[in-house]
N, C-alpha and C positions, 0 to 999 in steps of 0.2 A: 504493500500500500504506500509505503514511503517512496518507492520508485515511481509509482503511478502519480502520486502527488507532485514529485519533482518534474516528471515529464510534462505534466499539465502547466506547471509554472513556466517551464522553458518555452513551451509552445505559445503561451499567452504573452510572455515577455517578448519573444521574437515577433509575434504579430503586432505588438504595440510599438516595435522599433526601438526598444530600450536595451542598453547594455546591462550587464550584471551590476556594474558600478552605479549606473543611473537608477536602476530599480532599488538597489540598496539604499541610496540616498533618500528616495521617496518613502521608503518604509522604515527609515532610520536604523539600518543595520549596515555592517561593512559588506563589501562585495563578496568576500570569501564566504560569508554566511549564505548568500544566494547560491554560490557555487555548491556548497554542502547540500542545500535543499535539492537542487536540480540533480545532483549525483546520488542522492539518498545516502549521504555519508554524514557522520557527526551526529550532533544532538537533533532530536526531532523538533520540528517547528512548534512553537507555542500557539495556542488558540488566538492570542492577540496578534501574532505575526500573520497567521492564516487570514484573519479578518483584514489586516492592512493590505496584504497581497491581493486579496479578493477585490478590495475597493480600488486600488491603484490600477489593477489589470482589467477591471470591469468584468469579472468572472461570474457575476450574477449568482453569488453564493456557492458556486461549485467547489471552491477550495475549502470553505467553511464546512460544507457537507462531507467532504472527504476527510477532514481533520480527525474526527473520532476514530476512524479506522487506522489512521497513522498513529494516533495516540495509543491505541490498544496494543500496538506492537511492542510498547515498552513494558508490558506485563509479562510474567512468566508464561511458558507454554500452556500449562494446565489452566491458568486463569483465562487466557485467550480462548482456549477450547471451551471452557464453561460458558463464557459470554456468547460465543458463537452458537453453542447448543441452545442457550436461553432464547436467542433471537428466532430460533426455528421451532421451539417447543410448542406443542399444542396443549400441554398441561404443565403447570408449575405448582408443586406442593412444597411448602416451606414450613420448617419449625424454626422460630426465632427465639434464641435464648437470651439475647442481651439488648438488641435494638430492633426497631421496626424495619422490616425489609426495605431495601432501596426502592423497589417499585412502588411503594406506598408512602414514601417519605415526603414531607413538605420541604421546601427549599431551605428554610431556616433550620429545621431539624437536621437535614442532610449536612448543612454547613457545620453545625456543631459536632456531628459525628465525625466528619472528615477532618476537622481541624485538629483532632488529637492523634492522627495517624503518625506512627513512628518514622515512616519514610517520607513524610511531607517536608519539602525543601523551602517552602515559602508561600506567600499569598498568591502568586501567579499560578503555582501548581494546584493550590486549593481551588481556585476558580476553574481551572481546567477539569479537575476531577468532579467538581460540582456540576459543571455543564454537561459532562459525559453522563453522570448519573441521572440528571433530570431528562436528558435526551432519551435514555433507555425507557423512560416511563411512557413515551409515545406509543410503544408497542401495545399498551393496554387500551389505547384508543383506536387502534388500526382495525381494518376489516378482518384480519386473520389473528385477532387477539387470542391469547391463550386462556384457558380456565385457570384461575388462580385461587389456591386454597392455602390459607395461612393459619398456623397455630402459634399464638403468642404466649410465651411464658409470662406469668403475672409480673415478673420483675421488669419486663419491657414497659409495662404501664406505670409502674411505681417509681422508676428512676427518672427524675425531671431533667432530661438532657436538654441543654440550651436554656434552662430556667423554666419557671412555671408557665409563663405566657406562651413560650414556644411549644412546650409539651401539651398544653391545653389545645392549641391549634392543631397539633399533630393528631391528637385523639379525635378531634372533630373531623379531620381528614379521613380517619379510619371509618367513622360512622357514615361519612358521605360515600366512601368507596364501596361499601357493602350494599348500597342501593343498586349497584350494577349486578345483573344476574350472573355474570361470570366471575364474581369475586365473593369468596366466603372467608370469614374470619372467626376463629375460635380462641378462647383463652384457656390456658392450662393453669389452674389455680395452685397456689403454694401448698395447700393442704392435700394435694394429690400425692405429695411425697416424691420418692425417687422414681426415675424412669430411664428408659434405654438410650436417651439422647442427652444425658446430663453433661457430656464432655464439650458440647458446643452446638452450633446451629447445623441444620440439615436441610438440603434441598433435593427433591427428586423431580427430574424432568422427563416427560414423555415426548418423544420425537414423532415427526409425521409418519414414520414407518412403524410406530407403536413400540419401538425399542425404548429402553430407559437408561438413564445415567443418574448417578447420585453425586452430590457435592457436600463435603463436610467442611466446616470452617470454625476456627478459634480466633483468638484476638490477633494473632500474628501469623497465621498459617491457613492454608486451604488445601484440599485434596479432592481431585476429580476421580471418581470411581466408575469404570466402564465395564468391568468384568460382570457378566450377567448373574453369576452366583452371589457375588458380593452385593450387587445392586439389589437383589431380591431380599437380602437380609435388611437392608436399609428401608426398603418398601414396607416390610413387616413392622419394623420399628416405628415408621411414620404412621401406619394404620393404627397401631396401638396408641400412639399419642393422640390421634383424632378421637379415638374411643374414650380415652381418659379425660380429654378436655371437656369444658362446658359446651352444651349445645349452642349453635349460633345465636339464637335469640337471647339466651341467658348471658352469653358472652357480650352481646351488645349492651345489655343492662349494666354489666360490670364496667365496660369501657366508658359508658355514659356517666356512671357514678364517679369514677376516678377523674374524668374530665371536669365534672362540676366542682370537685375538690380543688383541682388546679386553678380553675377560673376564679373560684372564691379566694384561694390563697394568693392569687396575683395581686389582689388589692390589700393584702395584709402587710403592714410595715415589717421591715427586717428587725432582728433582735436589737441592734444598735439604735435603729430609729425608734423602736418602742421605748427603749431606755431613755432616749433624749426627750421624747414626748412626756414620759412620766415625770421626769425631773422638772420640765417646764410647768406641768400641771401642779406639782407640789409647790413650786415657787409662787405660782399665781394664787394658789390656795392660801399660802402663808401671808402674802400681801393683803389678801382679802380679809383675813382674820384681824390683821393689824388695823386695817381701816375701820372695820366694824367695832373693834375694841375702843377706838378713840373717838367714836361718833356719839353725839348726844341723842338719846332716844326721844322723839317728839312726844309731847304731852306729859312729860315728867319733869318736874323742877329739880333743882340741885338738892342733894342730900343735906340735911341739917348738920 
């Protein structure tokens, strides 16, 4: 994809009658950077640079649309394979142990999740990852959208990622998402106890030919499983999780209840703010008592 992107830049640049140096000046990079892009060598172009090239070369969003595929090449082989499978899947079944799955994340929630990545190199990379994640959600609105079934560990609802306001909006997004007939959400409550997927999150994908692959993920690792025998074990694990989770309607009631708590809590002052307000109230109360103590009560004369 990097080679395809580079060849498109070269053709567009040539058609515009620009040298590499001239194009570099217009997009504010050195000419050797343009050479690297056209030869598909060196660092991948950033989204910001892809946008600048698209504008200067009049590519009508072609380069911006190609960029996610170029960006994906920076991921490990297993990660790229999982993303490719996800884009073709006719059914996606997910168990989320820690965070709301990316396909259902709001932008603010996704930003909070992505900002704590150990491999994050800066704000520019954060924006690139955020753009790529939000772009993958378009699949849920496409004509060939997959069936999506998500089991959320209760911890996903209780941890206020991004703060109470962000979390409240994220839970509202879940309630909105399940109005779609192809999306189902269940909650696995704490009191269910131990289960077969306690090590991390789990995704099972059904592909157009009805074959299946599984993907397991922890905080800093992921594993794509394609062996049919191993995949079958994960399918059984997932089916048990669905059976142990609350039914969809009861799950929505839990999500709604937790969301209302976040929305109420968003208006509650912080501990330091409550302490400051209490001190001000005490001071005002003390001044009031002093004023009342020195004031003559109407209708009563001085004591003899």
